[in-house]
Structures are given as structure tokens and as C-alpha cells.
N, C-alpha and C positions, 0 to 999 in steps of 0.2 A: 066498859069502853076502854079503859086503860090496858086491860089484858089483850083485847083485840088489837089495839094499836101496837103494843109491844110484840105481839105475835107476828103482825104484819112486818114490822121493822126487822125482826129476826129473820123471817123468810126472805125479805129483800136483801139483807146483808149476806145471808148464806148463798143465795142465788147469784148475787153480784160477784162474789168470790169464786164460786163454782165455774162460771163461764169464763173467768180470767185464766183458768188453769190450762196448761197445754193438753191437747188431745180432746178437750171437751167441746160440745157444740157451742155455736155463737149465741144461742138463746136456750134458756131452760124451757122444758116442756111443762105442760100442766101437771103431769105426773111428778116431775121433779119438784114443783112447788108444793104439791100435796105431801111429798116425802119430807120436805123441809118443815112444813107445818107439823107433821107427825113427830119430827125430831124435837121441835119446840115443846109439843105436848108431853113428850117423854122426859123433858127436863135436861136434854143434852145441851151443854153450854157451847157457845160459839167457839171458845178457845179450844175445845175438844175437837170440834168439827174442823177448825182451821189446822190443827196439828195433823189430823187425819188427811186433810187435803194435801198438806206438805209431804207427808210420808208416802202416800199413794202417788202423788204427782211426781215425786223424785223417782220412784220405782218405774213409773211409766216413761218418763222423759230421759232418764240417764241410764242407758243400757250399753253394755259392752258391744263393740262393733261386731263381735262374733254372734251376738244374740239377734234373733229376728225382731224387727220393729213390731210393736204391739198395735192392734187395731185401735181406731179412735174410740174414745170413751163416749158412749151414747146416752148415758143416764147417770143421775146422781146416785142411783143404787150401787154403782161401781164402788163407791166409797164406804159403804156400810161395813165391810170387813175391817177396813182401816179404822173406822170409828170405834168398833168393838175392841180392836187392838189397843187403841189409845186408852179406852176406858179400863181395860184389864191390866195394862202395863204402866200407865202414867209415865211416858218418856220424859226425860229431862228437858226443861225449857231451852237450855243452851244447845242441846242436840237438835231440837226442832228449829231453832234460829239458824244453826249451821246449815241444816238441810234447806231451809228457806233461801239462804244465799245462793245455794247451788241451783235452785229452781228459778231464781229471780230473772235471769236472761230469757227463759222460756215464757215467763209471765209477761215480761215487757213486749216480747214479740206478739203474743196473743192480744195484749192491750192495743197494740198498733193496728192489728187486724179488726178489732172491735170498733176502733175509732174511725176506720176508713169508711168513706161514704159508700152506700150500696151502689152497684152498677146501675146506670140509668137505662141501659138496654137489657131487658130481662133475658134475652138470648145470649148475652155476652158470656154467661157462665158456660155456654156450650162450646166456646172456643171460636176459632176463626171460621169454621164451616158454617155456612148458612144454607138453609133450605131454599130451593128454587121457588120463586113465586109461581112459575109455570109448572104445574105438576106433570105435564105431558112431555117435558124435555128430558 
């Protein structure tokens, strides 16, 4: 029972940090949660995943104005190469902390969007244009 509880806490912590990153969805998918559980099963420590989040998040968010903006991150799988990079190179903790300070404003912005109440009108996401009630007009 303790292992299941620990695994669940790991998945929740990983997912909570994943959705706070710039460019990621506002909610994790079932597939993302399954990958998080698989990372736990493989023994990947949360500090390794966090370092990978920081490295990949900075690469995604901080781009030269000359570079094209990257597409939104659609899945936790996006971070697997960075996780492998951290496992293979063991970056200095001070370097990760430095990068985290660069990423911090983007995370704060995402947290504000996560905290915002969902729109009450489901069509509000479509913008100002509303479909006519009368289809014949």
C-alpha cells in the first residue's frame, strides 16, 4: 500500500509541475499520467525530471527573436530526451537553479492561467462571433 501511495504522490507531483510549464497543456492527459507512472517504475527521481523540465522549458520559452516560435508542447513525452540528457550528463545544480530563474516568469504566467476560473459560457472560447439561433437567416 505504501508503494502505491508513493507512486501516486510521485505522479501527482510530476503532473502538477508539468502543467505549470510554459507551452504545456492546462491538464495532463491519461497518457501523460501513465508515462509519469512509468518514470516512477523506472526509478527516475523527481529532481532529475525537474531538471529536465527546466532545461527543456528554457529551450522552448527563451528563443532568439530570429528563431521561429515553437509549437505548443502537447505531451509529457516531449521531455523524455531532456530526462535522458540529465541522466547522462548530470548538470550542475547551480546551473539548473540559474535556468529556473530564467523560466520563473513564464511559470508564473502559466500559474495565473491555471488559477483563472473557466469561462461560464462554453462558446466564449470561440470569440465574439455567435451562431445565429435562426439557421435560415
